[in-house]
Backbone as a ProteinNet text record, in pm:
[ID]
protein_1_A
[PRIMARY]
RTDIRVSIGALFQLLSELCQHSQTTIQNAIDEFLIKTFLSVEIVSESQFLLQINDITGYLESNTARLFSHSLQLLRSFVHGNTYVSVMA
[TERTIARY]
114.2	51.7	122.2	64.9	130.2	122.2	193.5	189.7	142.4	63.4	19.3	152	233.4	325.7	412.6	428.8	519.7	453.3	290.1	287.8	206.8	182.1	147.9	228.4	349.1	440.1	325.7	323.4	250	98.5	57.3	-73.6	-110.9	8.6	-7.3	-4.8	133.8	166.9	70.4	-34.2	-129.8	-242.2	-245.3	-352.9	-341.6	-214.5	-126.4	-145.6	-125.9	-129.6	-272.1	-376	-492.5	-571.6	-484.2	-517.2	-439.7	-376.7	-256.5	-372.1	-422.9	-479	-628.6	-667.8	-792.3	-775.5	-706.1	-696.8	-595.3	-584.4	-488.5	-664.7	-780.4	-856.3	-937	-947.8	-1028.6	-1043.4	-853.4	-756	-813.3	-800.8	-829.1	-940.8	-1051.1	-1201	-1218.4	-1151.8	-1139.2	-1129.8	-957.2	-888.4	-991.1	-1021.6	-1140.1	-1253.8	-1348.2	-1364.3	-1367.9	-1229	-1200.8	-1159.4	-1103.4	-1094	-1191.9	-1327.7	-1425.9	-1485.3	-1514.1	-1514.5	-1685.2	-1788.8	-1886.7	-1937.3	-1924.6	-2026.6	-2128.3	-2199.9	-2364.7	-2347.6	-2391.4	-2420.7	-2482.5	-2617.2	-2690	-2734.8	-2738	-2789.3	-2889	-2821.7	-2908.6	-2963.6	-3062.2	-3129.7	-3006.3	-3062.4	-2977.3	-3017.3	-3168.4	-3174.5	-3123.3	-3103.9	-3071.4	-2904.3	-2872.1	-2705.2	-2699.1	-2814.9	-2771.3	-2763.8	-2872.4	-2921.8	-2772.6	-2726.4	-2610.2	-2468.8	-2458.2	-2399.1	-2380.7	-2457.6	-2556.7	-2528.8	-2581.1	-2531.9	-2377.3	-2302.7	-2095.8	-2075.4	-2137.5	-2126.5	-2139.1	-2280.6	-2353.1	-2215.6	-2142.1	-2150.1	-1971.5	-1925.1	-1804	-1794.3	-1845.1	-1875.1	-1920.3	-2027.9	-2019.8	-1936.6	-1831.5	-1744.6	-1656.1	-1576	-1508.7	-1513.5	-1677.2	-1677.9	-1683.8	-1712.3	-1706.1	-1516.9	-1449.4	-1307.8	-1230.8	-1275.2	-1230.6	-1264.5	-1395.9	-1441.9	-1402.5	-1319.7	-1310.1	-1135.5	-1104.6	-909.5	-918.8	-1020.8	-1056.8	-1075	-1179.3	-1225.5	-1104.9	-1005.2	-851.6	-766.5	-759.9	-685.1	-733.6	-930.9	-885.5	-868.7	-928.2	-888.2	-764.3	-645.6	-529.2	-497.1	-522.2	-532.5	-540.7	-686.4	-736.4	-642.9	-571.2	-515.5	-411.9	-367.9	-199.6	-278.4	-358.6	-423.6	-349	-478.3	-517.2	-366	-259.1	-133	-51.6	-72.4	-6.7	-21	-209.1	-248.2	-210.5	-187.3	-171.6	-15.8	88.3	218.8	288.3
-110.1	-11.1	116.9	224.8	333	418.2	510	555.3	752.2	813.4	906.6	994.5	1008.8	1114.8	1101.2	946.5	960.3	1066.9	1065	1134.7	1252.9	1339.6	1444.2	1568.9	1574.8	1648.7	1652	1546.1	1553.4	1569.2	1625.5	1584.3	1787.3	1798.1	1982.7	2034.8	1994.3	2046.9	2047.6	1958.3	1948.7	2010.6	2036.2	2148.8	2272.1	2285.7	2436.5	2497.3	2355	2344.9	2408.9	2321.3	2357.4	2511.3	2537.5	2685.2	2768.6	2730.1	2861.9	2825.2	2715.8	2716.6	2769.5	2691.1	2836.1	3018	3002.8	3186.3	3217.3	3133.4	3181.5	3186	3063	3064.7	3123.5	3227.3	3314.1	3459.9	3448.9	3572	3604.1	3464.9	3485.8	3504.6	3463.5	3524.4	3647.6	3764.5	3861.1	3945.8	3921.9	3969.1	3943.5	3868.7	3818.8	3959.1	3967.7	4024.2	4182.4	4174.9	4367.2	4394.6	4294.8	4346.3	4373.1	4342.2	4304	4439.4	4515.7	4656	4640.2	4754.1	4776.8	4886	4847.1	4953.1	4993.5	5088.2	5047.8	5217.9	5188.1	5298.2	5418.8	5334.9	5440	5391.8	5504.1	5556	5447.2	5331.7	5266.3	5232.2	5237.8	5205.8	5171	5163.8	5162.2	5002.5	4987.4	4877.2	4774.8	4798.9	4689	4730.3	4796.7	4815	4669.1	4719.7	4603.7	4459.4	4450.5	4289.2	4278	4346.5	4248.9	4239.7	4329.4	4330.4	4200.9	4172.4	4025.1	3942	3932.7	3828	3798.8	3924.6	3875.1	3797.4	3888.1	3832	3665.9	3627	3555.6	3434.2	3472.5	3374.7	3340.9	3457.9	3462.8	3383.9	3354	3293.8	3130.8	3117.4	2981.2	2888.4	3006.9	2929.3	2921	2984.7	2986.4	2832.5	2807.7	2730	2601.8	2602.5	2454.9	2477	2518.3	2556.9	2453.3	2495.8	2460.5	2294.5	2300.4	2209.4	2036.3	2064.9	2057.9	1977.8	2071.9	2077.4	1970.4	1995.1	1913.4	1743	1748.3	1619.9	1528.1	1590.3	1579.9	1486.6	1564.2	1564.2	1443.6	1444.6	1321.5	1156.9	1169.7	1106.1	1040.4	1132.1	1110.6	1033.2	1083.1	1057.3	886.6	920.3	727.6	672.7	680.2	572.2	558.5	692.9	653.3	565.1	593.9	468	329.5	354.5	200.5	123.2	184.1	154.3	97.9	213.9	195.7	68.6	55	-121.8	-199.2	-237	-296.4	-356.6	-254.7	-273.9	-313.6
8.2	9.5	16.6	-92.2	-94.6	12.8	71.3	180.1	85.6	144.4	109.4	90.3	177.9	233.4	65.1	18.9	-96.8	-180.8	-198.5	-326	-294.1	-164.3	-122.4	-223.3	-270.4	-340	-445.7	-477.7	-654.2	-668.6	-542.2	-535.1	-540.6	-444	-422.3	-572.6	-618.6	-711	-828.7	-841.8	-925.1	-927.9	-806.8	-766	-768	-767.3	-803.4	-949.1	-1076.4	-1214.5	-1236.9	-1136.2	-1199.2	-1144.2	-1057.8	-995.4	-1116.7	-1130	-1204.1	-1355.5	-1390.6	-1575.8	-1500.6	-1460.9	-1412.6	-1437.3	-1338.4	-1372.9	-1489.9	-1592.8	-1723.6	-1764.4	-1757.4	-1840.7	-1819.5	-1721.1	-1676	-1750.3	-1730.4	-1773.5	-1894.5	-1994.5	-2183.4	-2158.8	-2123.5	-2125.4	-2107.6	-1965.9	-1937.5	-2106.3	-2151.1	-2231	-2366.6	-2405.2	-2498.9	-2506	-2415.7	-2442	-2432.2	-2361.2	-2391.9	-2499.1	-2599.7	-2748.2	-2782.7	-2760.8	-2812.2	-2853.7	-2968.6	-2987.4	-2986.6	-2945.6	-2996.7	-3092.3	-3210.3	-3328.9	-3350.5	-3366.8	-3424.8	-3472.8	-3674	-3747.8	-3716.6	-3550.9	-3494.3	-3407.7	-3346.6	-3189.5	-3123.4	-3080.5	-3005.8	-2840.5	-2855.2	-2675.4	-2596.6	-2458.1	-2324.5	-2314.9	-2330.5	-2362.6	-2427.7	-2571	-2679.8	-2649.3	-2591.8	-2573.4	-2498.1	-2360.7	-2235.1	-2316.2	-2363.2	-2475.4	-2513.6	-2613.3	-2668	-2592.7	-2448.5	-2325.2	-2324.4	-2261.8	-2208.7	-2258.1	-2401.3	-2511.5	-2508.8	-2533	-2543.7	-2370	-2275.3	-2146.7	-2148.1	-2168.4	-2144.1	-2253.7	-2361.8	-2466.3	-2386.7	-2390.6	-2270.7	-2170.2	-2084.9	-1972	-1976.9	-2107.2	-2103.2	-2164.9	-2258	-2337.8	-2261.7	-2148.8	-2078.3	-1947.4	-1892.2	-1891.2	-1895.4	-2049.3	-2172	-2114.7	-2175	-2201.8	-2101.8	-1982.4	-1820.8	-1793.7	-1808.5	-1865.8	-1902.6	-2044.5	-2125.8	-2088.5	-2062.5	-1976.4	-1865.3	-1741.2	-1623.8	-1665	-1765	-1811.3	-1916.6	-1928.1	-2008.5	-1894.4	-1823.8	-1666.2	-1598.9	-1635.1	-1511	-1636.5	-1680.9	-1867.5	-1799.7	-1805.1	-1807.3	-1642.1	-1559.9	-1391	-1389.9	-1451	-1436.1	-1550.4	-1612.4	-1726.3	-1641.3	-1595.3	-1511.8	-1310.8	-1272.1	-1201	-1239.4	-1377.5	-1396	-1463.6	-1470.4	-1521.9	-1430.4	-1306.6	-1164.4	-1125.8	-1118.3	-1059	-1144.6	-1271.5	-1325.6	-1348.3	-1247.7	-1278.6	-1133.5
[MASK]
+++++++++++++++++++++++++++++++++++++++++++++++++++++++++++++++++++++++++++++++++++++++++

């Protein structure tokens, strides 16, 4: 049976990497939002403007969550594969 103290360093490193990945994912979404420009050839009402801003932010939120979820799924698959290989070894 493996002592947790042997692998605790790797687990903390993994946690650190996950935190860094989440910060990077969120920062990328913020950067994407900030570079978007809203242009219109006519004056739009405040309600129309807010609707369009809400659409943009809604897209960025769902896209960011989807990207992060995909990354976590890849990590789960990798860890599961490593666990399987470790058990078989």
